[in-house]
C-alpha positions in Angstrom: 17.3 10.3 -7.9 14.8 8.2 -6.8 13.7 4.8 -8.0 10.3 4.7 -7.5 8.1 1.8 -7.4 4.4 0.8 -7.2 3.2 -1.9 -4.2 0.0 -3.9 -4.4 -2.1 -6.9 -3.5 -4.4 -8.9 -4.8 -7.4 -9.0 -3.4 -10.0 -11.5 -2.9 -12.3 -9.6 -5.7 -9.0 -9.7 -8.4 -8.9 -6.2 -8.2 -5.9 -5.0 -7.4 -5.2 -2.3 -4.5 -2.0 0.2 -5.0 0.4 2.5 -3.6 3.1 4.7 -4.5 6.4 4.7 -3.4 9.1 7.5 -4.3 12.6 6.2 -2.8 14.3 2.6 -3.5 12.3 1.2 -5.1 14.3 -1.3 -6.6 14.5 -5.1 -5.8 17.7 -4.6 -3.4 16.1 -2.7 -1.1 12.3 -2.3 -1.4 12.2 -5.8 -2.4 14.0 -7.3 0.1 11.8 -5.2 3.1 8.1 -6.4 1.2 9.6 -10.1 1.0 11.7 -10.1 4.8 8.9 -8.1 7.0 5.4 -7.8 5.0 2.8 -10.1 4.9 -1.1 -9.5 3.9 -1.9 -8.2 6.7 0.5 -6.0 7.8 0.4 -4.8 3.7 -3.0 -4.7 3.9 -2.1 -1.8 6.8 0.2 -0.2 4.9 -2.3 0.3 1.6 -4.5 1.6 4.4 -2.3 4.9 4.3 -1.6 5.6 0.7 1.1 6.3 -1.2 5.3 6.3 0.5 8.0 8.7 0.4 10.4 5.9 2.3 10.1 2.2 2.8 10.6 1.0 5.9 10.5 -2.5 7.6 7.7 -0.7 10.1 4.7 1.1 9.5 5.5 2.9 12.6 3.8 5.8 13.7 3.3 9.2 12.7 6.7 11.3 12.9 8.3 14.1 11.2 8.5 13.9 7.0 12.0 15.1 7.7 14.5 15.3 10.2 15.4 18.7 9.2 11.6 19.4 10.1 13.0 19.3 13.4 15.2 21.7 15.4 18.9 19.6 15.4 18.6 18.6 19.6 15.1 17.1 19.3 15.7 14.8 16.3 15.1 11.0 16.6 15.4 8.6 14.3 12.9 7.0 12.5 14.9 4.7 10.0 12.9 1.7 10.7 9.3 3.5 10.2 7.6 4.1 7.0 7.6 7.4 5.9 3.7 8.4 4.1 3.0 11.6 2.2 -0.6 11.6 3.9 0.3 10.4 7.8 3.5 12.6 7.9 3.4 15.3 5.8 -0.7 16.2 5.9 -1.0 15.6 1.5 -4.0 14.9 0.5 -4.9 13.3 -2.8 -2.2 10.1 -2.0 -4.1 7.6 -0.8 -4.7 4.0 -2.7 -5.4 3.4 -6.0 -7.7 0.2 -6.7 -7.3 -2.0 -10.7 -9.5 -3.8 -12.5 -6.5 -5.6 -13.9 -3.0 -6.1 -13.7 -2.2 -4.6 -16.9 -4.3 -1.5 -15.1 -1.6 -2.2 -12.4 1.5 -1.3 -15.0 -0.3 2.1 -16.0 -0.6 3.4 -13.2 3.5 2.1 -12.5 4.2 4.3 -15.9 1.8 6.5 -14.8 4.0 8.2 -11.8 7.6 7.2 -13.1 7.8 3.9 -11.6 10.3 1.6 -12.7 9.8 -1.4 -10.5 6.0 -3.2 -9.2 5.7 -5.2 -6.3 2.5 -7.2 -6.1 1.3 -10.0 -3.3 -0.9 -13.0 -4.3 -2.4 -15.2 -2.4 0.7 -14.6 -0.1 3.5 -14.4 -2.5 5.0 -11.2 -3.4 6.1 -10.9 -7.2 8.2 -8.9 -8.9 8.7 -6.8 -12.0 10.9 -4.7 -13.9 8.5 -2.2 -15.7 10.3 -0.8 -18.6 12.1 -4.0 -19.1 11.4 -5.0 -23.0 9.1 -7.9 -22.9 8.4 -8.2 -18.9 5.1 -6.0 -18.9 2.6 -7.6 -17.3 5.1 -10.5 -16.0 5.4 -11.2 -12.9 8.2 -13.4 -11.9 8.7 -14.7 -7.7 10.5 -11.8 -5.9 12.3 -14.5 -3.6 14.0 -15.8 -7.0 15.0 -12.9 -7.7 16.3 -12.1 -4.5 18.2 -15.6 -4.1 20.0 -14.8 -7.0 21.1 -11.5 -6.7 22.4 -12.6 -3.2 24.3 -15.5 -5.8 25.5 -12.9 -7.9 27.0 -10.8 -4.7 28.7 -14.1 -3.0 31.2 -14.3 -6.2 
């Protein structure tokens, strides 16, 4: 089962640009990757490539959408490269979306079945669990979430 997420950037004009991500949207995976590997410049490059199948630390280059798309003796490991629907599978209509408000950003997350949203605001990552009771539109620091998870794992 996929854990869907929506990844966005608050732009200078107050709008939000975002993309859908199909796999591993939970904070321990996509949240950690975003926090550790994506600053604003790299995020802009990520958003430019549209919706994502699986997020990885590097944007990478065009590659087979699935390792099964190439013969076994020619398979290369692309684990550190993000896989995009347009660039890597040739799909259309999967570009980034623009939202006028945070509420519209959450609506887009609902519309694609996302369980989590990640939003960079002024160079800082924030997140929310989309379906959490009373959490709609309430973004908190991703860094704090990840630190809390690490503290629980250490016990």
